[in-house]
VEXDOFI-175820 format. One line per 10 residues: number of its first residue (from 1); their letters; for each residue x, z, y of N, C-alpha, C, O. Coordinates in steps of 0.05 Angstrom, whole numbers, plus 5000, padded with zeros to 4 digits. Each point is the difference from the previous one (the first is absolute). Example, Ala and Ser with C-alpha at 12.3 -4.5 7.8 and 13.67 -1.06 7.14 Angstrom:
2
1> AS> 5264/5156/4886/4982/5000/5024/5018/5000/5024/5021/5013/5000 | 4972/4973/5021/5016/5001/5024/4985/5014/5022/5010/5004/5022
//
This chain:
322
1> MDRVQVLDMI> 4258/5504/7380/5025/5009/5013/5002/5029/5010/4986/5010/5018 | 5032/5004/4967/4998/5030/5004/5010/5009/5033/5011/4984/5016 | 4983/5041/4988/5003/5006/5023/5035/5003/5006/5007/5004/5023 | 5009/4996/4960/5028/4999/5008/5007/4973/5008/5015/4998/5019 | 4978/4983/4971/5000/4974/5006/4993/4995/5026/5013/4987/5016 | 4962/5023/4989/4986/4991/5031/5019/5014/5016/5009/4985/5017 | 5001/5040/4984/5015/5017/5014/5029/4986/5002/5013/5001/5021 | 4995/4989/4961/5027/4981/5004/4997/4981/5020/5016/4999/5019 | 4961/4982/4977/4992/4976/5018/4997/5012/5027/5012/4988/5018 | 4974/5034/4989/5000/5011/5024/5024/5008/5011/5005/4993/5023
11> NANRQYIKLR> 5014/5021/4963/5026/5007/5010/5016/4976/5007/5015/5000/5019 | 4981/4977/4963/5019/4976/5005/4991/4987/5025/5016/4989/5015 | 4957/5014/4990/4989/4984/5022/5011/5015/5026/5006/4987/5020 | 4995/5039/4979/5008/5016/5025/5031/4996/5002/5009/5004/5023 | 5006/4990/4959/5028/4988/5012/5003/4976/5011/5019/4994/5015 | 4962/4989/4977/4996/4970/5012/4992/5006/5031/5012/4989/5018 | 4969/5030/4985/4988/5006/5030/5027/5008/5014/5008/4987/5019 | 5004/5031/4973/5021/5012/5013/5023/4977/5011/5011/5000/5022 | 4990/4982/4958/5019/4976/5006/4983/4982/5018/5012/4980/5008 | 4967/5024/4998/4983/4979/5013/4997/4970/4989/5000/4979/5013
21> SNIAVQNLAM> 4999/5023/4963/4997/4975/4982/4977/4984/5008/4979/5012/5006 | 5022/4966/4996/4975/4985/5007/4980/5001/4980/4977/4999/5011 | 5023/5003/4964/4984/5003/4979/4987/5029/4996/4981/5005/4985 | 5031/5015/5032/4990/5027/4992/4973/5006/5009/4987/5015/4985 | 5002/4978/5038/4976/5001/5005/4981/4986/4987/4978/5010/4999 | 5027/4967/4988/4983/4983/4980/4995/5018/4971/4979/5003/4989 | 5046/5009/5003/4999/5013/4977/4983/5026/5006/4987/5009/4982 | 5013/5004/5043/4986/5025/5004/4971/4992/5000/4984/5014/4988 | 5010/4965/5026/4969/4995/4992/4995/4993/4977/4978/5006/4992 | 5037/4981/4991/4992/4993/4967/5000/5032/4985/4983/5005/4983
31> LHKSFGHIED> 5037/5013/5024/4999/5023/4993/4970/5017/5000/4989/5011/4981 | 5001/4987/5048/4979/5010/5006/4973/4987/4985/4982/5016/4994 | 5016/4957/5002/4982/4987/4984/5002/5009/4973/4978/5003/4989 | 5042/5001/4998/5003/5002/4970/4998/5032/4995/4988/5008/4980 | 5022/5008/5036/5001/5028/4997/4990/5018/5015/5005/5023/4997 | 4979/4967/5024/4990/5016/5025/4977/5021/4988/4991/5019/5014 | 5000/4976/4963/4975/5014/4989/5010/5025/4982/4985/5017/4990 | 5039/4982/5009/5006/5024/4978/5004/5021/5018/5008/5001/5023 | 4982/5020/4957/4995/5029/5010/5025/5018/4997/4999/5024/5005 | 5023/4963/4986/5020/5015/4992/5012/5010/5030/5006/4984/5018
41> EECILALALN> 4997/5046/4985/5011/5008/5026/5031/4989/5005/5006/4989/5022 | 5008/5013/4963/5029/4989/5007/4999/4972/5009/5014/4992/5018 | 4968/4991/4967/4999/4971/5008/4986/4996/5028/5005/4981/5015 | 4974/5039/4991/4990/4999/5023/5018/5005/5027/4999/4988/5022 | 5018/5033/4970/5020/5011/5020/5024/4974/5007/5008/4993/5022 | 4998/4998/4955/5025/4983/4999/4989/4973/5014/5016/4991/5017 | 4964/4996/4979/4987/4983/5015/4992/5003/5024/5000/4980/5014 | 4992/5040/4996/4997/5010/5028/5029/5002/5017/5002/4995/5024 | 5017/5013/4961/5027/5000/5013/5011/4971/5005/5012/4994/5020 | 4982/4988/4961/5003/4969/5008/4985/4992/5021/5010/4985/5017
51> DSEAAMLFNS> 4963/5023/4984/4988/4991/5022/5010/5011/5031/4999/4985/5020 | 5010/5037/4980/5009/5013/5026/5026/4988/5004/5004/4995/5024 | 5016/5000/4959/5026/4990/5000/4997/4969/5011/5015/4988/5015 | 4964/5003/4975/4996/4970/5006/4988/4998/5034/5009/4985/5017 | 4972/5033/4986/4987/5002/5032/5026/5004/5018/5003/4989/5022 | 5014/5029/4966/5024/5007/5022/5019/4977/5003/5009/4991/5021 | 4996/4999/4954/5027/4982/5001/4993/4970/5009/5014/4985/5015 | 4961/5009/4972/4993/4970/5004/4986/4994/5032/5006/4981/5014 | 4976/5042/4993/4982/4994/5022/5010/5021/5020/4986/4999/5021 | 5033/5019/4979/5003/5018/5016/4973/5019/5009/4998/5010/5022
61> DYARGIAICE> 4989/4992/4964/4971/5014/5004/5005/5029/4990/4990/5007/4979 | 5024/5008/5036/5005/5029/4997/4976/5017/4996/5001/5018/4983 | 4973/4977/5032/4978/5011/4999/4987/4995/4975/4987/5019/4991 | 5015/4959/4995/4984/4993/4977/5021/5017/4979/4990/5010/4980 | 5032/4991/5022/5019/5010/4979/4993/5031/5002/4998/5013/4979 | 4998/4995/5042/4994/5032/4999/4977/5009/4989/4997/5020/4988 | 4983/4961/5019/4971/5006/4991/5000/4997/4970/4985/5016/4988 | 5027/4969/4999/5003/4994/4971/5015/5026/4987/4992/5012/4980 | 5032/4993/5035/5012/5026/4987/4982/5023/5005/4996/5015/4981 | 4994/4991/5039/4987/5027/5006/4974/5000/4982/4995/5021/4989
71> GMIARYGHTP> 4989/4958/5007/4980/4998/4983/5005/5008/4969/4985/5014/4986 | 5039/4975/5006/5009/5009/4976/5002/5027/4998/4988/5014/4984 | 5031/4996/5036/5009/5026/4999/4975/5021/5002/4999/5021/4987 | 4982/4970/5029/4978/5020/5002/4980/5001/4974/4985/5019/4995 | 5017/4957/4990/4984/4999/4980/5014/5011/4973/4988/5009/4981 | 5035/4988/5019/5014/5010/4976/5028/5018/5004/5022/4998/4988 | 4969/5018/5032/5018/5023/5010/5014/5018/4973/5022/5012/5002 | 4964/4987/4978/5007/5020/4979/5007/4981/4974/4996/5007/4977 | 5015/4968/5031/5003/4981/4974/5026/5014/4984/5019/5011/5010 | 4977/4984/4966/5022/5003/4984/5027/4982/4999/5018/5002/4983
81> YPRLLAALRC> 4980/4981/5037/5019/4981/5002/5011/5001/5033/4996/4983/5017 | 5019/5041/4987/5010/5010/5025/5022/4981/5015/5005/5001/5024 | 5006/4984/4960/5020/4980/5010/4986/4977/5019/5009/4991/5021 | 4967/5002/4964/4984/4978/5014/4989/5011/5029/5000/4987/5021 | 4991/5038/4977/4992/5015/5023/5022/5001/5018/4996/4995/5024 | 5028/5012/4969/5022/4999/5019/5009/4976/5010/5009/4998/5023 | 4989/4984/4963/5005/4970/5008/4979/4991/5025/5007/4987/5020 | 4970/5020/4974/4977/4993/5021/5006/5016/5024/4995/4989/5022 | 5014/5037/4978/5000/5019/5022/5028/4986/5015/5000/4999/5025 | 5018/4993/4962/5027/4988/5012/4991/4977/5013/5003/4998/5024
91> LAGRCYTFMM> 4985/4983/4963/4992/4976/5016/4979/5003/5022/4999/4983/5019 | 4983/5037/4981/4987/5011/5026/5016/5007/5018/4995/4994/5023 | 5026/5021/4972/5017/5013/5020/5016/4978/5015/5005/5001/5024 | 5003/4978/4959/5016/4974/5015/4982/4987/5019/5008/4993/5022 | 4965/5003/4967/4984/4985/5019/4992/5018/5022/4996/4987/5021 | 5002/5040/4982/4994/5016/5021/5026/4999/5019/4998/5002/5025 | 5021/4995/4963/5026/4996/5020/5002/4976/5017/5007/5001/5024 | 4985/4976/4960/4994/4975/5018/4982/5001/5019/5003/4985/5020 | 4976/5031/4978/4980/5003/5018/5002/5022/5022/4982/5007/5015 | 5047/5004/4985/5005/5020/5012/4983/5027/5005/4997/5013/5021
101> RYDAALEQLR> 4993/4992/4956/4984/5027/4991/5020/5015/4987/4998/5002/4975 | 5021/5010/5036/5025/5012/4984/4990/5027/4989/5012/5010/4980 | 4969/5001/5029/4995/5029/4989/4984/4995/4973/5004/5014/4980 | 4978/4964/5020/4986/4995/4974/5020/4987/4982/4997/5005/4977 | 5023/4979/5030/5020/4989/4982/5016/5024/4988/5004/5001/4976 | 5004/5018/5040/5016/5025/4991/4979/5014/4979/5011/5008/4979 | 4968/4995/5023/4980/5018/4985/5002/4985/4971/5005/5012/4979 | 4991/4961/5024/4995/4988/4972/5028/4996/4987/5000/4998/4976 | 5021/5000/5036/5026/4999/4989/5010/5023/4993/5017/5000/4982 | 4975/5027/5029/5009/5023/4989/4984/5003/4977/5011/5011/4981
111> AAEQIAFGEE> 4966/4981/5016/4980/5004/4976/5014/4984/4976/5001/5009/4977 | 5008/4970/5029/5009/4984/4979/5026/5005/4992/5008/4990/4979 | 5008/5025/5037/5027/5016/4995/4997/5018/4979/5011/5000/4978 | 4968/5020/5031/4992/5023/4980/4996/4992/4971/5008/5012/4980 | 4974/4964/5021/4993/4997/4971/5023/4985/4986/5002/5004/4976 | 5016/4978/5037/5017/4984/4982/5022/5019/4997/5013/4996/4980 | 4995/5026/5034/5023/5014/4998/4994/5024/4986/5018/5016/4995 | 4955/4989/4996/4987/5022/4988/5008/5000/4969/5000/5021/4987 | 5006/4957/5003/5003/4995/4972/5031/5014/4995/5018/5000/5017 | 4983/5010/4959/5028/5014/4998/5013/4985/4977/5023/5006/4994
121> DEPDAELLGL> 4965/4976/4994/5016/4984/4979/5021/4982/5014/5000/4995/5024 | 5018/4997/4957/5018/4980/5010/4982/4974/5009/4984/4991/4985 | 5020/4999/5037/4985/4976/5012/5006/4973/4987/5023/4991/4999 | 4957/4996/4990/5006/4972/4989/5002/4982/5024/4998/5010/5022 | 5005/4965/4974/5006/4978/5020/4975/5000/5022/5003/4999/5024 | 4975/5001/4961/4968/5000/5020/5006/5023/5017/5005/4995/5024 | 4995/5030/4968/5006/5021/5017/5022/5003/5018/4997/5012/5021 | 5024/4980/4973/5022/4999/5017/4998/4979/5025/5009/5003/5023 | 4978/4977/4967/4992/4977/5022/4983/5013/5018/5004/4997/5024 | 4974/5019/4968/4977/5012/5018/5014/5021/5018/4997/5000/5025
131> RVEILQNLAM> 5017/5015/4963/5016/5019/5017/5017/4987/5022/5000/5009/5023 | 5014/4971/4970/5015/4985/5022/4982/4989/5023/5003/5001/5025 | 4978/4987/4961/4981/4985/5021/4984/5021/5019/4993/4994/5022 | 5003/5027/4969/4989/5021/5018/5021/5012/5019/4992/5008/5022 | 5030/4995/4971/5024/5013/5016/5001/4970/5027/4999/5004/5024 | 5002/4973/4964/5004/4980/5021/4978/4997/5018/5005/4993/5023 | 4970/5013/4970/4977/5001/5018/5005/5020/5019/5000/4996/5024 | 5005/5029/4964/5004/5026/5020/5020/4991/5020/4997/5006/5024 | 5025/4981/4967/5023/4992/5020/4985/4982/5022/5000/5006/5023 | 4987/4971/4967/4989/4982/5016/4981/5015/5022/5001/4996/5024
141> RSYYSDGDDE> 4984/5022/4963/4983/5015/5020/5016/5013/5022/4993/4997/5024 | 5027/5015/4969/5017/5016/5016/5013/4982/5024/4999/5006/5023 | 5013/4969/4965/5009/4980/5016/4983/4991/5025/5008/4999/5023 | 4967/4995/4968/4983/4987/5019/4987/5018/5017/4996/4994/5023 | 4998/5030/4965/4992/5020/5023/5023/5016/5017/4997/5023/5010 | 5026/4963/4990/5019/5013/5018/5007/5027/4993/5003/5017/5017 | 5000/4988/4953/5002/5026/4991/5034/5003/4998/5015/4981/5004 | 4994/5044/4990/5026/5005/4999/5015/4979/4979/4991/4993/4978 | 5030/4998/5032/5018/4977/4988/5008/5013/4974/4996/4988/4979 | 5015/5038/5023/5012/5012/4980/4983/5003/4973/5009/4998/4978
151> QTLAYLHRAL> 4965/5008/5030/4973/5004/4978/5000/4971/4992/5000/4997/4976 | 5000/4983/5037/4991/4975/4986/5028/4994/4984/4998/4992/4977 | 5025/5010/5032/5024/4994/4981/5000/5019/4976/5009/4992/4979 | 4982/5032/5024/4998/5019/4975/4980/4991/4983/5003/5003/4976 | 4974/4984/5033/4984/4991/4977/5013/4977/4984/4998/4996/4975 | 5017/4986/5044/5010/4975/4984/5025/5008/4983/5006/4990/4979 | 5007/5031/5033/5028/5006/4980/4984/5011/4975/5008/4994/4978 | 4972/5021/5024/4988/5012/4973/4989/4983/4985/5001/5005/4976 | 4987/4972/5032/4991/4973/4984/5023/4987/4985/4997/4992/4977 | 5024/5005/5036/5027/4986/4991/5009/5017/4977/5007/4990/4979
161> ELLPEGVQVN> 4994/5038/5026/5011/5019/4983/4982/4999/4971/5011/5006/4979 | 4967/4989/5022/4983/5001/4976/5003/4973/4984/4993/4999/4977 | 5018/4982/5034/5006/4975/4984/5024/5000/4991/5018/5003/5016 | 4986/4994/4958/5032/4994/4993/5010/4972/5006/4985/4981/5001 | 5038/5017/5001/5013/4972/5007/4993/4978/4984/5009/5001/4977 | 4974/4974/5031/4994/4978/4986/4971/5003/4991/4988/4982/4988 | 5001/5042/5020/4973/5003/4989/4975/4998/5023/5002/5015/5020 | 4979/4972/4980/4982/4992/5020/5009/4989/5027/4996/5011/5022 | 5020/4963/4971/5021/4993/5023/4983/4997/5026/5009/5008/5021 | 4966/4979/4977/4987/4994/5024/4993/5025/5014/5002/5000/5025
171> RRGVSLMGMA> 4990/5023/4962/4996/5021/5020/5024/5016/5005/4994/5021/5012 | 5029/4977/4983/5025/5004/5009/5004/4984/5025/5007/5012/5020 | 4990/4965/4979/4997/4981/5020/4987/5014/5025/5011/5005/5021 | 4963/4999/4972/4979/5010/5025/5013/5027/5012/4996/5003/5024 | 5019/5017/4963/5008/5022/5009/5024/4995/5017/5004/5016/5018 | 5013/4962/4978/5024/4996/5014/4990/4987/5025/5010/5006/5022 | 4969/4972/4975/4991/4990/5024/4988/5018/5021/5005/4997/5024 | 4977/5024/4964/4991/5019/5014/5021/5020/5015/4994/5012/5020 | 5031/4990/4967/5015/5019/5012/5018/4982/5026/5009/5010/5020 | 4991/4962/4971/5008/4980/5020/4984/5004/5028/5011/5006/5022
181> NVLGRRGDLA> 4965/4991/4975/4983/5002/5022/5005/5026/5017/5000/4998/5024 | 5003/5022/4965/5004/5029/5014/5028/4996/5016/5003/5005/5024 | 5015/4986/4962/5031/4995/5012/4998/4980/5021/5014/5004/5020 | 4968/4973/4979/5000/4984/5020/4982/5012/5026/5004/4990/5022 | 4980/5027/4976/4985/5014/5019/5016/5017/5011/4995/5005/5024 | 5026/5007/4963/5019/5017/5012/5021/4985/5016/5014/5014/5014 | 4990/4964/4985/5019/4980/5010/5023/4999/4985/5021/4996/5013 | 4980/5007/4962/5026/5001/4983/4992/4969/4986/4991/4998/4977 | 5014/4982/5041/4998/4972/4987/5007/4992/4973/4987/4992/4981 | 5045/5014/5023/5018/4993/4978/4990/5015/4973/4998/4987/4979
191> AALEHHQQAL> 4996/5037/5022/4995/5014/4979/4973/4987/4990/4999/4993/4976 | 4983/5004/5039/4972/4990/4994/5003/4971/4987/4986/4992/4981 | 5031/4993/5029/5005/4977/4993/5009/5000/4970/4989/4987/4983 | 5032/5028/5013/5011/5007/4971/4977/5006/4980/4998/4988/4979 | 4988/5029/5028/4975/5011/4984/4980/4976/4994/4991/4997/4978 | 5003/4986/5043/4985/4974/4994/5012/4987/4979/4989/4994/4979 | 5038/5000/5027/5013/4983/4981/4996/5005/4972/4992/4983/4984 | 5015/5043/5011/4995/5010/4976/4976/4993/4986/4999/4989/4978 | 4980/5020/5038/4976/4995/4990/4989/4971/4995/4983/4994/4984 | 5028/4991/5031/4995/4969/4994/5013/4993/4974/4988/4984/4985
201> ALFEEVDNRC> 5035/5026/5008/5013/4994/4973/4980/5004/4982/4993/4984/4984 | 4995/5044/5020/4984/5012/4976/4972/4982/4999/4988/4994/4980 | 5006/5000/5045/4967/4983/5000/5007/4972/4985/4984/4990/4984 | 5042/4999/5022/5008/4971/4989/5003/5004/4971/4996/4981/4985 | 5010/5041/5006/5006/5006/4967/4976/5000/4990/4998/4992/4977 | 4979/5016/5035/4977/5000/4983/4980/4974/5010/4980/4993/4988 | 5030/4994/5033/4986/4972/5014/4973/5016/5009/4980/4988/4993 | 5017/5037/5021/4979/5007/5015/4999/4985/5029/5014/5010/5018 | 4973/4971/4986/5002/4983/5022/4987/5014/5028/5008/4997/5023 | 4972/5019/4968/4988/5016/5023/5021/5018/5011/5005/5001/5024
211> NIATVLCNMG> 5006/5012/4961/5016/5015/5009/5031/4992/5010/5014/5013/5016 | 4990/4965/4973/5020/4986/5017/4996/4989/5025/5019/4999/5016 | 4957/4992/4990/4992/4992/5026/5002/5018/5015/5012/4997/5022 | 4976/5032/4969/5001/5023/5020/5033/5006/5007/5007/5002/5023 | 5007/5000/4960/5022/5009/5009/5019/4979/5011/5021/5008/5008 | 4973/4966/4994/5012/4980/5013/4990/5004/5030/5017/4998/5018 | 4954/5006/4987/4994/5008/5027/5013/5023/5014/5006/5000/5024 | 4999/5021/4960/5010/5026/5007/5027/4989/5008/5007/5006/5023 | 5008/4981/4963/5029/4991/5005/5005/4985/5023/5021/5002/5014 | 4956/4978/4992/5003/4987/5022/4994/5009/5027/5008/4990/5020
221> SCYGRMGDFE> 4973/5037/4977/5002/5017/5022/5026/5013/5010/5009/5003/5023 | 5006/5008/4948/5024/5013/5007/5020/4982/5016/5014/5007/5019 | 4987/4965/4968/5018/4984/5010/4998/4992/5028/5019/4993/5015 | 4956/5008/4990/4986/4993/5029/5015/5023/5022/5013/4993/5020 | 4983/5033/4971/5005/5021/5013/5030/5001/5006/5008/5011/5021 | 5010/4978/4957/5029/5000/5001/5009/4975/5012/5023/4992/4995 | 4960/4993/5021/5011/4974/5016/5007/4974/4979/5008/4978/5010 | 4990/5027/4965/5007/4975/4982/4973/4984/4996/4988/4999/4979 | 5004/4989/5043/4976/4983/5002/4996/4982/4978/4978/4998/4990 | 5044/4986/5000/4997/4980/4984/4993/5009/4970/4985/4989/4984
231> RAQDCLDRAL> 5028/5032/5013/4990/5012/4971/4972/5013/5002/4984/4999/4981 | 5009/5014/5043/4975/5009/5004/4978/4980/4999/4978/5006/4992 | 5028/4969/5016/4980/4979/5001/4998/4989/4969/4978/4992/4992 | 5042/5006/4992/5000/4989/4972/4983/5020/4984/4981/4994/4985 | 5027/5032/5020/4984/5019/4983/4968/4999/5005/4983/4999/4983 | 5014/5000/5042/4972/5001/5006/4981/4973/4998/4975/4998/5000 | 5045/4981/4999/4987/4974/4992/4990/5001/4969/4978/4993/4992 | 5041/5016/4994/4996/5004/4969/4977/5015/4994/4983/4993/4984 | 5017/5034/5032/4977/5017/4996/4975/4988/5005/4981/5001/4984 | 5017/4986/5040/4971/4987/5010/4992/4978/4981/4977/4996/4995
241> DMRTRLGTYW> 5045/4989/4993/4991/4979/4979/4989/5015/4977/4980/4990/4989 | 5030/5031/5002/4988/5013/4975/4978/5016/5004/4983/5003/4983 | 5016/5007/5041/4977/5019/5007/4974/4980/5004/4977/5006/4993 | 5029/4972/5018/4981/4978/5004/4985/4995/4978/4975/4999/5001 | 5037/4997/4975/4991/4991/4974/4991/5028/4986/4981/4998/4985 | 5028/5021/5018/4997/5023/4981/4985/5026/5013/4985/5015/4988 | 5024/4987/5042/4995/5027/5012/4970/5001/5011/4985/4982/5006 | 5011/5046/4997/4974/5006/5016/4999/4995/5028/5022/4995/5010 | 4959/5006/5006/4996/4996/5027/5016/5018/5014/5012/4991/5020 | 4992/5033/4974/5020/5020/5011/5029/4990/4999/5015/4999/5019
251> EISNTYYNLG> 4989/4994/4954/5033/4995/4995/5004/4973/5017/5021/4999/5013 | 4965/4983/4989/5004/4974/5017/5004/5010/5031/5018/4993/5014 | 4963/5021/4992/5000/5013/5028/5027/5015/5006/5013/4996/5021 | 4996/5022/4961/5027/5012/5000/5019/4980/5005/5015/5001/5020 | 4987/4978/4963/5021/4982/5003/5002/4983/5030/5021/4994/5010 | 4953/5001/4999/5002/4992/5028/5006/5016/5019/5015/4994/5019 | 4975/5030/4978/5010/5020/5017/5030/5001/5002/5010/4999/5023 | 5007/5004/4954/5028/5006/5001/5012/4971/5014/5020/5001/5015 | 4967/4976/4977/5008/4974/5013/4999/5002/5030/5020/4994/5013 | 4959/5013/4998/4994/5005/5024/5021/5019/5018/5008/4995/5023
261> KLYQARGEHQ> 5000/5028/4960/5021/5019/5011/5028/4982/5002/5014/5000/5020 | 4992/4986/4956/5019/4984/5006/5006/4981/5023/5020/5000/5014 | 4960/4985/4988/4996/4981/5022/5001/5012/5029/5006/4986/5020 | 4987/5040/4981/4996/5018/5021/5035/5005/5005/5013/4994/5020 | 4998/5016/4958/5029/5008/5007/5013/4979/5009/5016/5005/5018 | 4982/4967/4973/5012/4980/5005/4996/4988/5031/5014/4984/5012 | 4964/5031/4997/4995/4991/5033/4978/4982/4997/4989/4995/5021 | 5001/4992/4955/4979/4980/4998/4973/5016/5007/4986/5007/4981 | 5008/4998/5044/4974/5019/5004/4978/4985/4995/4983/5012/4987 | 5012/4964/5020/4978/4989/4995/4988/4993/4969/4978/5002/4992
271> RAYDTMIIAR> 5046/4990/4996/5001/4994/4971/4992/5029/4989/4981/5001/4984 | 5030/5020/5020/4997/5025/4991/4966/5008/5002/4986/5009/4982 | 5007/4987/5040/4975/5006/5007/4978/4989/4984/4981/5011/4990 | 5027/4960/5010/4980/4982/4979/4999/5011/4973/4979/5004/4988 | 5044/5001/5001/5003/5009/4976/4987/5031/4994/4988/5006/4980 | 5016/5007/5039/4987/5025/4998/4968/4997/5003/4986/5018/4992 | 5006/4963/5018/4970/4997/5001/4989/4991/4971/4979/5010/4990 | 5037/4971/4998/4997/4995/4971/4999/5026/4985/4981/5003/4986 | 5039/5017/5017/5002/5021/4988/4971/5019/5002/4989/5011/4981 | 5002/4988/5043/4977/5013/5010/4976/4992/4984/4984/5016/4989
281> DYALVSQHRG> 5016/4956/5011/4974/4990/4985/5002/5005/4973/4980/5008/4990 | 5044/4990/4994/4999/5008/4972/4991/5033/4996/4984/5009/4984 | 5029/5002/5035/4996/5032/5002/4972/5006/5000/4993/5017/4984 | 4990/4972/5032/4974/5004/5007/4980/4997/4976/4980/5014/4997 | 5029/4969/4989/4982/4991/4974/5006/5019/4977/4986/5002/4980 | 5036/5014/5023/5008/5018/4979/4987/5027/5009/4988/5002/5021 | 5015/5021/4960/4991/5026/5007/5024/5020/5005/4996/5024/4999 | 5028/4964/5005/5026/5012/5002/4999/5009/5034/5010/4985/5017 | 4978/5041/4990/4995/5009/5024/5028/5006/5014/5001/4996/5025 | 5022/5014/4962/5023/5004/5012/5012/4972/5010/5008/4997/5024
291> LQALILDELK> 4994/4984/4960/5014/4978/5011/4984/4984/5018/5012/4983/5014 | 4958/5020/4989/4985/4994/5024/5007/5008/5025/5002/4987/5021 | 5003/5043/4975/5006/5011/5027/5027/4994/5009/5004/4999/5025 | 5017/4998/4955/5025/4997/5004/5003/4969/5017/5015/4998/5019 | 4969/4979/4973/5003/4978/5011/4987/4999/5028/5011/4987/5018 | 4968/5025/4985/4980/5004/5024/5020/5011/5020/5004/4989/5022 | 5010/5033/4971/5021/5014/5021/5018/4978/5008/5005/4996/5024 | 5003/4989/4956/5028/4984/5008/4988/4975/5012/5017/4985/5011 | 4960/5007/4990/4987/4981/5016/4999/5006/5026/5003/4982/5017 | 4993/5044/4991/4994/5008/5022/5024/5006/5022/4998/5002/5024
301> SMTGELGEQE> 5024/5000/4959/5025/5000/5007/5013/4974/5009/5013/4996/5020 | 4980/4985/4959/5010/4976/5005/4985/4984/5025/5013/4984/5014 | 4958/5021/4990/4987/4992/5019/5016/5009/5027/5002/4983/5018 | 5007/5039/4984/5015/5009/5021/5026/4986/5005/5007/4995/5023 | 5006/4999/4957/5027/4986/4999/4997/4971/5013/5015/4989/5016 | 4962/5000/4972/4996/4972/5008/4987/4998/5026/5001/4977/5010 | 4987/5040/5002/4993/5003/5027/5024/5005/5020/4999/4991/5023 | 5021/5023/4968/5023/4999/5017/5017/4979/4996/5016/4994/5018 | 4984/4992/4958/5015/4979/4999/4989/4975/5019/5016/4986/5012 | 4954/5012/4991/4988/4980/5018/5007/5006/5028/5006/4982/5016
311> LHHASIKADI> 4991/5045/4991/5007/5003/5026/5029/4996/5008/5005/4995/5024 | 5014/5007/4959/5028/4994/5006/5007/4974/5003/5018/4992/5015 | 4966/4989/4968/5003/4972/5000/4982/4991/5025/5005/4978/5009 | 4979/5035/5000/4985/4989/5026/5021/5010/5027/5003/4988/5021 | 5008/5033/4972/5020/5009/5024/5025/4976/5000/5009/4989/5020 | 4999/5006/4958/5025/4982/5001/4991/4968/5012/5015/4983/5010 | 4957/5013/4984/4990/4973/5010/5001/5003/5030/5011/4984/5015 | 4977/5035/4993/4998/5005/5031/5027/4999/5013/5004/4985/5020 | 5013/5029/4971/5030/5002/5008/5008/4969/5003/5006/4989/5022 | 4992/4998/4953/5005/4971/5003/4989/4981/5021/5014/4985/5014
321> AA> 4961/5017/4987/4985/4989/5024/5006/5004/5024/4999/4982/5018 | 5006/5043/4986/5007/5010/5030/5034/4989/5008/5009/5004/5022
//
């Protein structure tokens, strides 16, 4: 089998990894067994990219994802395959963002951007997708680090402008969902929900179930904040069902977090607290530092609310007894 065929197999496996296909990890192990001995630099880099993607997406093992990427970057810093180097830097930047190491994330993402946007030729589909992914990861890093909302939106608008209508539909949906998150944080819930619904239609068009679950979770949060508890419950229940089967620990945790917030908004304080405890347990076995901190802060607040409720009930009982 020649190197072109091997690369095609590695690239096909990467697409299945991104979709969280059940057979992707098994196929990755098979690729290592069959071609791990090949000394072709492009194959080595491509296979390492698959390894780091799998560590991030299937196990939320961001430290391993970073270690694989940075090992390849150090070893092949002057590779004649700069796109693979940019992809490795982009993935490392994403992992650093989840670990709240925002300066390191920016350093890797800026380096990836310089490589990917340095090519002057008309981009093919592969390069176009890489450029969009880098911009989306820059936007995510900006959003999670409480950066300037206008800068976050600028990255996402720029990503959308790169994609002609009907091209790379899933990536268009990701940009729309990112914009919705910024709008939601600003309190413009109607506009946020509209963007989420547009993203949902795109994800359904390509049957990307992981992203469908993500946008349903986000829509549930929007509906809950708008007081439409019935729709919120429906969206979050659907998201939890999908993420329990397909998602990583942090994604399951995130869904339980939003369910906890919904129960809190409905005044079901004990149920909210119990649900947030489940969210905490899932978060603590992941490496998503931002979500861990968010949930622990929420639990502190809920503990205070429950204490006040108990004092209030005790006061009522004392008044009745008197």
